[in-house]
C-alpha positions, -999 to 999 in steps of 0.1 A, spaced: -600 -463 -89 -610 -435 -66 -602 -398 -64 -581 -405 -34 -560 -430 -52 -555 -407 -82 -545 -379 -59 -520 -401 -41 -504 -412 -74 -501 -375 -85 -484 -367 -52 -460 -396 -56 -452 -386 -92 -445 -350 -81 -422 -362 -54 -404 -387 -77 -396 -360 -102 -387 -332 -79 -419 -313 -84 -431 -288 -58 -461 -299 -38 -492 -285 -53 -476 -278 -87 -500 -301 -105 -537 -294 -108 -560 -324 -112 -588 -317 -136 -616 -343 -129 -631 -348 -164 -668 -351 -157 -681 -350 -193 -710 -375 -199 -709 -387 -163 -740 -393 -143 -748 -365 -119 -745 -387 -88 -709 -396 -97 -700 -359 -100 -718 -351 -68 -697 -378 -50 -665 -363 -62 -677 -328 -51 -687 -342 -17 -652 -356 -14 -639 -321 -17 -626 -318 -52 -632 -285 -69 -616 -285 -104 -635 -302 -132 -633 -305 -170 -661 -306 -196 -661 -312 -233 -695 -298 -243 -707 -263 -237 -744 -273 -236 -738 -301 -211 -717 -279 -188 -743 -251 -191 -770 -275 -179 -749 -290 -151 -727 -265 -134 -747 -234 -124 -769 -256 -101 -739 -275 -88 -720 -243 -80 -751 -230 -62 -752 -261 -41 -715 -268 -35 -699 -233 -37 -671 -221 -59 -659 -247 -84 -635 -243 -113 -647 -257 -145 -623 -260 -175 -633 -264 -211 -612 -292 -225 -632 -301 -257 -634 -284 -291 -650 -250 -289 -672 -238 -317 -668 -201 -324 -705 -195 -321 -705 -209 -286 -676 -188 -274 -698 -162 -257 -714 -188 -235 -681 -204 -228 -663 -173 -215 -692 -167 -191 -692 -203 -179 -657 -216 -178 -627 -206 -157 -602 -218 -183 -604 -229 -219 -577 -254 -230 -586 -257 -267 -577 -224 -284 -567 -239 -317 -573 -215 -346 -571 -177 -354 -609 -173 -358 -615 -185 -322 -586 -164 -308 -601 -133 -325 -636 -141 -311 -622 -146 -276 -603 -113 -279 -634 -94 -288 -653 -109 -260 -625 -102 -235 -625 -66 -246 -662 -62 -242 -664 -80 -209 -632 -68 -193 -623 -103 -183 -614 -136 -199 -609 -172 -188 -573 -185 -186 -564 -198 -221 -543 -227 -233 -533 -232 -269 -540 -267 -282 -510 -280 -302 -514 -309 -326 -480 -324 -317 -486 -355 -339 -497 -334 -369 -528 -356 -372 -551 -345 -399 -582 -355 -381 -573 -337 -348 -577 -301 -339 -547 -280 -328 -521 -256 -340 -493 -274 -358 -459 -272 -340 -443 -252 -368 -471 -226 -365 -472 -224 -327 -447 -195 -322 -465 -172 -347 -500 -182 -334 -489 -175 -298 -474 -142 -307 -507 -132 -324 -527 -143 -294 -507 -123 -269 -507 -93 -292 -545 -94 -288 -540 -92 -250 -554 -128 -246 -543 -143 -212 -525 -173 -226 -515 -194 -196 -500 -223 -214 -502 -251 -240 -522 -283 -243 -518 -315 -262 -534 -349 -268 -507 -373 -281 -517 -397 -309 -534 -428 -297 -511 -458 -296 -479 -438 -295 -455 -433 -267 -467 -400 -252 -434 -390 -237 -419 -374 -268 -451 -354 -273 -450 -342 -237 -414 -332 -241 -421 -313 -273 -449 -294 -256 -427 -285 -227 -399 -273 -250 -424 -251 -269 -438 -236 -237 -403 -228 -223 -393 -213 -256 -423 -190 -256 -422 -181 -219 -455 -197 -209 -457 -219 -178 -489 -239 -181 -488 -274 -195 -521 -292 -198 -512 -327 -207 -517 -362 -195 -549 -383 -190 -560 -414 -172 -535 -437 -188 -504 -414 -189 -507 -386 -163 -476 -398 -144 -455 -396 -175 -469 -361 -181 -459 -350 -146 -424 -363 -153 -423 -339 -182 -436 -309 -164 -474 -310 -166 -491 -284 -145 -526 -297 -153 -536 -333 -158 -570 -343 -172 -583 -375 -156 -618 -388 -161 -626 -425 -163 -600 -434 -137 -620 -413 -112 -656 -416 -123 -656 -449 -141 -664 -457 -178 -687 -433 -197 -719 -443 -213 -722 -421 -244 -755 -436 -253 -770 -417 -223 -762 -383 -239 
């Protein structure tokens, strides 16, 4: 599948559910993808990408930005606190704020720098023990604490449990965002982004459907 096909499906999903044109941002997830595939998508005109690993992004994007001009790069993978300083300098948005220690570190960095990437709080909607994210019952308190530290929380993010219907998880995230007065909803991937758009997604994270299968052995 191509970038054009995914973009067309996003446009159709927005229209089908009464969404305003341009209300959904496609994040092309370029983690562990060969450089030539990323360059092809850049050449096609796309300018919003997602990465999971700070070190990989650090090695890739400064040069690509020099060559292709302004590009938004979003951190969509787990962020270690000791890599937060590099992350805030590299990324335009961080979608995986998932614990108090990380929020506190980001707040200190924001105060010292005077700026901060847009932030999304990751919510573990399925309460999966092996998965990162704030539990739904703790979200309101965590979000209040983050905003009290003057962190620019744009919205919420989730990854529904594998093998489950994602729709209830997307609906839950949308309800929590509305209750807390945040507008961003980072949800939906290659297999379910149209369902996410139906439930109000503002950012969808699509990788393999654009770039092809990843070869993790090449990392």
